[in-house]
N, C-alpha and C positions, 0 to 999 in steps of 0.2 A: 759126914754129918748125916744122920738119919732124918728123913722127912716123915711127918705124920700126916696121913690123909684121912679125911673123914670117911667113915663107912657109908656106902651107898644105901639109901633108903630103899628097901625091897619094893615099896609101892611105886617108886619111880623107875624101876628097872624095865628096860624094853623087853617085850616078850618075843617069842620066836618069829612071829609075823612082822614085828617092827624090825628085827635084825635082818630078815630076808629083804624087806623093802629098802633098808639102808644099804645093804650089800648090792642090790640091783642098781640103786641110784649111783653108788660109787663106781660100779662096773661100767655103766653107761657113760658116766662122766669121763672115766679114764679112757674108754674107747674113743669118745669125741676128742679128748685132748691129744691122743695119739694120732688120730686122723688129721687134726689141725697142725700138729708138728710136721707131719709128712708133707702136707700140701704147701705149707709156708716155706719149708726148706726147698721144695721143688721149685718154688717161685724165686728163690734166692734171698729170702729174708728170714729172720728168726720169728718165732711165735710172738715174742714181746714187741718186735717192730710192727708186726701185723696188728697187734692189739693197740699199740699207740696210734697207728693210722686210723683204725676203726674208731677209737675214742675221739680223735681230732674231728673226723667227719661226722661222727654220730653224736656229738655233744648237743644237748637240747637247745633249739632256738638259733643255732649258728653253725658255721662250718669251720670253726677254729676252737682251740682251747688254750688255757694257760698251763704253764708247767705245773702249778699247784693243783689245778683240776685234773690234769693227767696223772699226777702222783696219786691222788685220791682214787681215781678210776682203776689204776693199775695196782693199788695197794702197795705202793713202793715209796721209799724215802725220796724226798725232793732231789737230793744230790744224785741219786741213782737215776732218777727220771731225767735230770739235766744231761747226764752222760748218754742215756738212751736217745734223747732228742739230738744230741751232737752226732751220734753214730748215724741216725736216720738222715740228718742234714748232710753229712759227708757222703752218704749214698744217694743224695738227690731226691729223697722221698718227702722231706718237709723243709720248710724255711721258717725262720723266726722273724717277727716284726714287732717293733715297739708299739704298744697300744696308743691309739690316738686319744683315748679318753683318760688314760693314766700312764704317763711315760715310764713309771716304775715297773709296769707290768709288761710281760713279753707274751705275745700271741704266737701259737704254733699253728701253721697252715700247711696243708698238703700242696705239693708241687703237682704239675701235670703227670709226671712219672709216678708219684705217690698215689694220685687218684686212680690212675690206670691199674697199678698194682693192687690197690685196695678193691677195685671193682672186680678184678679177676678172682681174687681170694674170697671176697664176700659172696660171689656167685657160687663158688665151690662149697662154702660153708652153709649157705642158706638151707639146702635140703637137710643137712645134718642138724642144724639148729631147730628146724621145724619138728624134728622128732622129739625135741624137748619142749614142745608147745605148751604143755601143761604147766611147765615151770616159768613160762614167760608170758602169761596172759595179761600182765600189767606192764604197759610200756612207758608210763609216766611216774614221776616221783623218785625219790632217793631211797635206797635201802641201807 
């Protein structure tokens, strides 16, 4: 079945400078992601496990997050996030607790082992993240 795409408006076409900037951004982003993959694997965790721990401890206003909040931060399906939490729990990095405020909700907390792992990885990532400072000048709010 053929798909019909709307022609691109020539006025909205990026120029050479735009394409160079996009290319440079993607290159720097890919270099950072590769760096992150290497240091997380050297620590014995996956990049997703690191991101989960980071989002648990880095959630605004508290040191835990719900599975739904983690799924949103990871841009993952809730069932995939549950599986990731289970793997992290099996590795001793996080634990689940029923919410005191709402028994239907499950809070994900870092264990001491998870907090130590996160601290080591975050300290390695911090200088690399600072190179993206222009992109992270706003620390509050949702995107």
